[in-house]
C-alpha positions in Angstrom: 0.0 -1.2 -15.0 3.6 -2.1 -15.6 6.0 -1.1 -12.8 9.0 -1.3 -15.2 7.4 1.2 -17.5 6.6 3.5 -14.6 10.2 3.3 -13.4 11.3 4.3 -16.9 9.0 7.2 -16.8 10.4 8.2 -13.4 13.8 8.2 -15.0 12.5 10.5 -17.7 11.1 12.9 -15.1 14.5 12.9 -13.3 16.1 13.9 -16.6 13.5 16.6 -17.2 13.9 18.1 -13.6 17.7 17.5 -13.2 18.4 21.2 -13.5 15.0 22.3 -12.3 13.7 23.3 -8.9 14.8 21.2 -6.0 11.2 20.8 -4.8 10.3 19.1 -8.1 13.3 16.9 -7.8 12.3 16.0 -4.3 8.7 15.1 -5.5 10.2 12.7 -8.1 12.5 11.1 -5.5 9.5 10.6 -3.2 7.5 9.1 -6.0 10.3 6.7 -6.8 10.7 5.6 -3.2 6.9 5.1 -2.8 6.9 3.1 -6.1 9.7 0.8 -4.9 8.1 0.2 -1.6 4.6 -0.5 -3.1 6.1 -2.7 -5.7 8.0 -4.8 -3.2 4.9 -5.1 -1.0 2.6 -6.1 -3.8 5.2 -8.6 -5.0 5.7 -10.0 -1.5 1.9 -10.2 -1.1 1.7 -12.8 -3.8 4.1 -15.1 -2.1 2.3 -18.3 -1.0 3.5 -18.0 2.6 2.2 -14.4 2.9 -1.0 -15.3 1.2 -1.6 -18.2 3.6 -0.8 -16.0 6.6 -3.2 -13.3 5.3 -6.0 -16.0 5.0 -5.3 -17.0 8.6 -5.5 -13.4 9.8 -8.8 -12.9 7.9 -10.1 -16.1 9.6 -9.2 -14.7 13.0 -10.7 -11.3 12.2 -13.9 -13.1 11.1 -14.0 -14.8 14.5 -13.4 -11.5 16.3 -16.2 -9.9 14.3 -18.5 -12.8 15.2 -17.6 -12.5 18.9 -18.2 -8.7 18.9 -21.6 -9.2 17.3 -22.8 -12.2 19.3 -21.3 -12.0 22.8 -23.5 -9.5 24.4 -22.0 -10.0 27.9 -18.5 -9.2 26.8 -16.8 -6.8 29.2 -15.6 -3.5 27.9 -11.9 -4.3 28.3 -12.2 -7.6 26.5 -14.2 -5.8 23.7 -11.5 -3.1 23.4 -8.7 -5.7 23.2 -10.6 -7.6 20.5 -11.1 -4.4 18.5 -7.4 -3.4 18.9 -6.4 -6.9 17.7 -8.7 -6.6 14.7 -7.3 -3.2 13.8 -3.7 -4.5 14.1 -4.5 -7.5 11.8 -6.3 -5.3 9.4 -3.3 -3.0 9.2 -1.0 -5.9 8.4 -3.3 -7.1 5.7 -3.6 -3.7 4.2 0.2 -3.4 3.8 -0.1 -6.1 1.1 -3.6 -5.8 -0.2 -3.6 -2.0 -0.7 -0.1 -2.0 -2.4 -1.6 -2.8 -5.9 -4.0 0.2 -5.5 -1.1 2.4 -4.4 1.0 1.3 -7.4 -1.8 2.3 -9.7 -2.1 5.8 -8.0 1.6 6.4 -8.3 1.7 5.2 -11.9 -1.2 7.6 -12.7 0.6 10.5 -10.9 3.9 9.8 -12.7 2.1 9.8 -16.1 0.3 13.0 -15.3 3.5 14.8 -14.3 5.3 13.5 -17.4 2.5 14.4 -19.7 2.3 18.0 -18.3 6.0 18.5 -18.7 6.4 17.2 -22.2 4.4 20.1 -23.7 
């Protein structure tokens, strides 16, 4: 997966649809915006500071999971707070970890649209 190549293909699609239906033009604009966002997140996710922060969050989440499994006398409110914290941390981690998968999906979609409209 090469983001530069995908951006080039998006430019090709813009050219193909420049005089086409506005809904197609909007789809291409949305794909481009998603691509830029996912690319920035994936790139940022490889930064050493972010990688270290994510490792720390994973460690905290492992501790939360351990408490949830092992502390049988945990009150419901405390259990709920732990689960909410775990979900919050997981959401933050997913912003960076899932970006590569998202980039691949966008790239595939762009290539499919381009291929279908070259014929």
